[in-house]
N, C-alpha and C positions, 0 to 999 in steps of 0.2 A: 482544369482543375476543378475538382469536385465540390460543390457548397452543400448540396443536402442528399444525403442516402434515407430513402423511405423503405423500411424493412417489415415486408409482413404486417402493414396493419388491416385493421378491420372494422366496422363500425356497424352495429344496429340500434333500432328504437322499438324496445319491447319485441315481439315478434317480427317485425319489420325490419329483416337484413338489406342494409345499404348495398354492403360489398365485404366480401369474403377477403382474405389476406391478399395484399398486392403488394408488389414494389418496384422502385424505379428509381431513378437518381437524375439530379439539374448539376448540369457543367457550366462553371461559367461562361457569359456570353451566348446562351441559348436563349431562347426566345420560341417558349412551348405554350401549344393549346390542348386543354383539356376539353374533350368532346364527350359526351354520354347522353341518355334520355333523361329527361325530366324526371326528378323523384331517385335518381340512382347513386346519390350522393356527392354531385360534383362540388358543390357549395362546402359540404361536410370534408373533403379533402385538402380544400384550400385551408378551410378554418383549423385543419389538425397542423399543416405546414406552417402555419402562420403563429402556432400558440393558443389560437382562440379556443381551440379545443382540443380534447384527448381520445386516441384511439381507445377501441375495447382490449386492443391486444396488438402488438407490433412495437415499434420504433419508430422514430425521424431523428437521423444525428446530422447534427450542423457541424461545417468547418470553423473553429474557432473564429468567434468575434466576427462573423456574417452578420451584416446589418441588415433586416428584412424589413421591407414594410407592406402591409395589407390593405387592401381597398374594398370593403365587402359591400354587397349590393344596397343596403341601407344602414349607411352611415349613422352614428349617433354621435350628436353634436351636443353641447350645453346650448339650451334656447336662447338663456340670458345673455350669451355672451355677441361681442360685433363680430361682424365676419374678419376684421383685422384680428381680434383677439382668438377667434376659433383659428386662424392661419399662424399666429405666434403660438398657440398652445402646442404646436406640432413637435416642438423639445429643439429646434434649430436656433444653437447660438448664433449665428451669423445672421439671421432672421431678426432677432434682436438687436443688435447692433445697428441692420439697415433701419429699423423702426424706429430707434433712437437720432438715427442721423437727419431720417425723414423728419421727425419732430424738432430737431434742430435748425432745419431750412426752415420750418415754419416760422420760427421767433429769431431773426436774424440782430436783435437788438442783444439776445446773450451771447458774446463771443466767445466766452467762457467754455460753457455748451456745446458751442458750434465745434471751437478748436479740441474738445475732447472726444465726440461723435466722431471729425474727420480720422483723428488720430487711431480710433477703435476701428474703423472701415480699414485703414491701411495695415494694421496690426493683422486683422483677421482676413486679410485679401478677398474682402468683401465685393469690391467694386464689380466685377464681371459675374458673381453670385449675384448682384441687384440687378444687373441689365435680365439675367435668366427668370428670376423673379417678377420682375415688371413684365415681361413678356408672356407668362405662364398668367399672371393677373388679366391681362388683355385678351389673349386668346379664349379663357375660359369667362369672359366678359364679368369679372369680379372686380368691377370697379365702383360699387356703393360699398366701401370698407365699414362704414358707421352703421351700416346696415344690421337689425337684431337677427340672429339665427333664426328664433323663432318665429318670425313672420317671414319667412324663406318657404319657396316651393320646395319639394323633395328633388326635383332637379337642380335647384341654387344649392342643395346642402351637399348633393352629389359630386359637384364640380370644387364645392370648397375642400371636400376630403380628396377629391383627386389632385387638386392642388397642393394639397399638404404631403401626400405620398411622394409626388414628384420633387419638392422641395427637398426632402430627406435623403434625397440621393443615396437609395438603399443600394446595395451589392445584389439582392434578390427583391424584386418587386412581386407583390402575388396579386392578382386583380380580378375583381368576380362582376362581370358585365359591365367593363370601363365606359361604354359608349353609349350605355344606358341614359336617357335625359339631356345627350348631348344633340345639338345642331350638327346638320351638314358639315357646316364651315369647320366645327370644333374638331367633328371627326376626324377630319383629312388633315388638321394641322396635329393631331394626337399620333395620328399614322405617320406622318413625317417624322415628327419626333423620335418616336419609337425606332423607327428606320435607321435614323442617323447616332442616335446616342448606342454607347456600348453600355446597357445595362441587360442584366438576366431577369427574363420575364416567365410568368407562371400565368397563365389567365384562362378564364371561363368566358367565351362571347359567341354570341350566333352571329354576330357581324362576319360574313363571309370574305367580303372583299378585305377587311381589316386581317382577318386571318391569313389570307393570300398573300398581302403585301408586306407584313411583318413577323409573321411567324416562320422559325425554319425547323421545328419538327412538331408533329401531331401526337397525342397520347389520348387513344380511344380507350373507353370503358364499354366494355359490350358483352351483355349478359356474366357481366363479374369477374370477365378477362381483361386484362392490359395488353392491348397492343399500340408500338409506338412504329411512328411512319416517319423518316429524317427526309422531311421536305415540307413545301407548302400545303396550301389545302387542295390545288389541285393533284398533287403528287398523291397527298391523300385518300381523293376520291379514285383516283385509280389503282391504288394499290388496295383500297378496301374490297372495292367491285371483284380484283381477282383472287382475293382472299375468300371473299365469300363465296363465288364461284367454285373454288376448290374445296370450300367445305360441303357444298352442297354434292359435288362428284364422292368425297368419302363419305357422306352422308348414305348416297345411294349405294355404294358398295359395302356400308355397315348394314342395312337392311336387306342385301342379298344374302350376306353370310349369316345373319340373323335368323333369316326364313330356313337357310340350310341347316343350322345348328337348331333351329325349333324342331323339324322333320327327325332331327337324329334323336333329341329328346324324346320326343314321343314312340320314337321304336325300342328304346331303351328297357331291358329287363330291368325285375326288382334287383336281382344280384348285380353288384356294380363294382369293378374291377377299381383299383386305386387311379389309375388311366384315365375311367369313366370320369372319377370325383373330379378328378384337375379339370376335365374338360368341360364339365358340370358347373365348375368356377367361372372358367372362362366364359362359360354362356350366359352367365348374370352379368358379367361385366358388357358383354357383346350387347345385351338386351337394352343395360343403361344407356350406351353410346346411339342404338337404334333408335330408341323412344323419346330422344333429346330434339326439340323444336325451336329455329329460331325463331324470337318473341319479336319481331317485327310489324304485325298487326297491318300490313298496308291498310290504309283507309281508300275505303272506294266510296266516293261521295257522288252521289246518282239522284239529286235530291231533284224533284221536279217542281220547278219554281211557278208559282202563281202567274196569270199573263198579265202583261204589263203592256196598257194602252199606250197609244200616240202621244197622247200629253203626259208627261212626267213633270219636269219643274221647271217653270219660267221666272226669271228674275228682272224684273224692273225699275232700274234707277234707284238701286238697293243702294242706303248708305247708313254706316254703322260706325259709332267713335265712343269713347268711353274717356268723357273729360274733353284732354286737347290731344287723345290719341285716336287718329283717323284710321279705322279699320277699312271700310269698304266706302267708297265715293261714288256716287251712281251707277254703281257697277250692273252690267247687262249680261244676260246668258242665258242660254235656252238648253237643257240639258237633251241628250237625244239618245236612242237606244242603242244599247250596246257601249255606249261612254265608257271608257276607261282612264280615269283621271288619277293622276300622282300628286299632290300635292307638298311643294316644298317651300323653304322659306327659314329666315332666322326665329331662333324665338322671341315672343311676344309680338309676330307680326301680323298675327290673328286666324292662324289655322284651325284651331278649336274652334272659335270665336264662326268662324264659315260656317263649320258644320251644325254648329247649333242654330246657326240662323235656318239653312235649309230645312232642318227638322222639326221646326218650330220652338226648339226648347226656348230660345229668346227671339223676342221680336226686333225689327230693322228700325233704325230712326226714322227715315223714310221711305217712300217707294214701297213695292210691294211684292211677293213672294208668290206666283199660284202653284199648286200642287195637283197634277191629276188624279182625278179618281181612283184610280187602279195603284196607285203606288202605296208601297208596303215596305217600308223601310228595317233594316236590320242594321243596327248602329252599337258598334262595337267600341266603347269611349275608354280613355286611360284611366279612368276612375276603377273600373274592374269590376267585380261581382260583390254585390251585397247580400252575405248570407246572413241566415239565422243563427242563433246560438244552439248548438246541438244538432243542427242539419247533418244528413248523409248526401254523399254525392247523386244518389237517384233522386230522391226527394226535392235536390234543386231543379234538376232538369224536367221533372214532372210538373214543377208548378208553369211552365212554360209550353207541356203538351205531353202527351202520353204517345205520341207518334207523329210521323212526317211522310206525307206522300212521296214517293219514289217512281222513278218512270215505268212504263208499261203497266203502269195501274197496279204496283206493288205498295208496299208500305212498310216501314221500318220502326220498331218500339222505341222507346228512349233509351231502354239496355241496350238495344241493340247498336244505336247510335253512340252511345258513350264507348262501347266495344270496339268501335270503327276510329273513334280518338283515342284509342290506348288505354282504356279504363277497363281491366278486366272485372269478372263477375264480384270477384271478393273486393277489389278496390272503390266499387260504385256504393257498398254497405260502409266505408271508411267516413268519418265524420272530415267534413271539409276542414276543419281548422289543421289536419292534421297532411293536408296537401303541400307540395312544395309552390312556390312562387308561379312554376311554369306550368302544374298541374292547375294550379286556380286559372291561370289565363285559358289554358285549352279547355276546360269545362267552361267557362263563360264562354269561349268561340261556340262551344255545343249549344249554349242557352239563344246564342244569336242566329244560329242556322235553323234549330227547331222549328223556329215560327215562321219559316220557308218566306224570307223576304224575297223581294224582286229590286230593290236597289240596296245595293250593301255599302255601308259606310264603315269604314276600317281605320280608326285612330291610332297609330302605334301599335300594331298588331302582334309586331317579332318582338316586342319587349320581355325578354324572360323565357320566350320558348325554345326549345331546344332544336338543333338544325334537322333531325329527323322529322318533327313536328312541321317544322317551318317547308319541309318540302313536299311533306302531304298538303297543307295548305296551299301552295301555289300551284299545285296541281289540280284542287278544286276550283282555284279561282281561275284557271287558266279558259278549265271548260263552262263557267259560271256564266250565264247567258242573259243577265240582267244589266242593270248600269253599277259601275262599281267607282267608288271612290276610296283613296290611300291615301292614308298621312303617315309616313315612317321616315326614320334616316335611315333605314339598311338600302345602303344602294343596290344591293345586288337583288334584293327583292323587288324594289321599284324597277330596275331594267326589265326582269322577266314578267311582271304583271301589266304595267301600264303601256299605253302608247300617246298618250300628250300631257303635259303638266300645267299646272297652275302654279306659275311663281310667284310668291310673295314677297314683293320688294320693301314693303312698309309704307306708310304714308297713303294709305289706301290703293298704292299701284300693286295689281294683278297682272302679270303678262302668261296669255297663254301660247305655251311654247309646244311645236308637234314633233314629239319625239319623246323616248324616255330619260331617264337621269344622265345615261354616258354621252347620249347627244347632247343633252344641254351644255355638260362640261366641256365637249369637244367645241360646240360653239362658241362657249366663253372664253375658251383659251385661245379660240383662230382670232376671235376680235381683239383680245388683248395682244396678241403677238403683231397682228393688221396694225393695228394703233401704235406699238412700239416702234415698229417698222417705217411708218408712215411721216411724210414731211408735216409740219405743223400746220400747213392749209388743208390738207388732207384727213386730218385725223379724226375731225368730228362727221365726216361720212364712211371712214373705214370703220370707225367703232360701232356703227350702227348695224350690228349683225342682223338685226330683223328686217332690213331692208336691203342689204348686199348679199347675205348668204344663201344660196339658193337650196331647198330641198331637193331629194331624189327625183320628185314630178316635176321639176322646173319652177315651181313657185318659189317666190320668197315667202320668208315667214307672213310680213304683213298680208302679201296676196294670198296666201295658202287659209290664213286668217279670214279676208274678206269673202274668201271662196266659200268656205264652211259657211260664214254669217248670212251670205246671199240666198243660200241655197233653204236656210231657215225663214230669212224675211220674205221669200217668194212664196213659199208655203203657206205662211201666215195672212201675206195680201191675197192670195188666191182664197182661202177660206171666207176673209172678209166680203170678196166679190160675192163667192158663192150665198154667204147670209144675205146680202142685200139684194140679190136677184131673187131669192126666195121670198124676199118681203114683198116684191114687187107683184109675186103671181096670185100670194094668199093673202096680204092686206087689204084693207079699203082705205085708200090712199087719198085725201084731196090733191087738188093741183100745187099747191104750195109745196105738200111734202112728197109730190112725184120730182118736182122741181130739185127739191133740195137734195133727195137721193139719187137722181141723174147727175148732178155735179159729183157727189162722192163717187158714183159708181166708176164716173169718168178719170175724176184723180187715181182711184184705185189703178183702175186699168195700164194708165198712164205708168204708174209706177212700176207694177209689173212689167210693163215691155222694156222698161229702163233697164231696171235690175238684169231682167232676162237676157239683154243684150248684153249685160257685162259680164253676165257668168258664161255665156257661151263665149266671150274673148278669153276668158282665165282658162276655159276648157280646153280652149285650142294652143294653150302655153303648156297646158298639164296634159296633155296627151301627145304632143309633137315629141 
């Protein structure tokens, strides 16, 4: 059953043409993802289909009485309302019935009001809907129903808007980046919800696991043309590569044909026959095809990072709290060269606070954080880029530098860097306020990288970036030779980039997990399954995945953690020993000072022996 037919719609803003006439249809129970580069009109297409915007030409035809709900990237909610009022405003009659029933339960003395509310629940078949309503509120962490919308974060407002569109139970649900601002637990719940529910979806999302597991069709807008793929994300990648390869073969044939016709044109006499004129017209078409180029602009990031010394960041007994909320509790960690750390955890567990601590944006309550002299941060925050009014793209990047060094002694100008990040020369002189959300994020990434950091921190870098840009960013990060910390809810991105995780459990607990996100989920599921199957006297032991689950090298989680820690501790102790020995050789010491230093040196040497012996024991397990 066809719900929507899109017939020849186009959209432009002034001279900027987003897309030429395109046509497609949406049938009942289809789950479709729309993929395109940033700035090519994805959001405009969704707005046109939802009725929030109109096309310049063409039409969108809906099946009669089709209920449509739209989740925009930036929902507009009345800041004066409470969370509950904002949800009830969605227009669902049943929601008001449920709200009246909940209020009646809070006032048990008013039996008449309770009886009336109870009967309304029966009359509207609201009991099952109430269960769904409460489940959605719980999963989206909307438990403070009396909080004012104006006091909420952007992510909390997005969750209210998502709750509203789910509760409207539309026949067609249109979603613009639904996973933005959701933590991993929420994303996985939403993924399961859409997989199970019989609902028709059209969405724009950069979450490739979400695409893989939810969608059964991909529509790609590429170079102004629409391509449809009847399958999930893996199928799309396979067929898209085949299409591009075929296009390259056809382009090569066209160029050969063009060369042949060009030779013929040059040899033509001035007097031309009708047949010649026809061939000349054909030549014009051939020439146009031969001069077409794919506009992928493969990014080649070969930034020559500044040297990173042996000492980077050391965290010693660091604690941080906000009133009664504990973020860190006497936390110790020494960052190593080439650390590639992913940070995961529920919203509000302190991930961004942790990044602000190590970059000295905020200070710890107790303990100390020591930065190496050569550390140069590149910090990509969720706040994004702050742009002065009337600034152009090229002016923004030049505030951070005119060029950056590349490998082999070469340099790249600010203009060339922008080109590599898919900003052509014309767009570089556009005003920043004309850029899409994804293009702004891409520009912000440019400003971070042009500073040539050796310690890169990315806080939710994948939000609003298109999939092509994500592939480019991943390629760069895989080759990045410095330290890397990534906070992201993009599971595909995390799996590809990081090799161990800081898992923020809340209340100051941070687990250091040796693996990527999929490894962590496998460990969790294994632990849950073992606990479920175990007898009651074995549950505690089986539930401790850190102790029992072995990594590929034979060490348990805690043994691997101890092994890594021992390496750092032994190195620090050896540095202390060498420092003491140098004092013996260079300083003028009295007998008392010599005795004190000798005792200290002896204690350090003993610690080195004990820790080295343990390190060798773990090495034997690791290498066996």
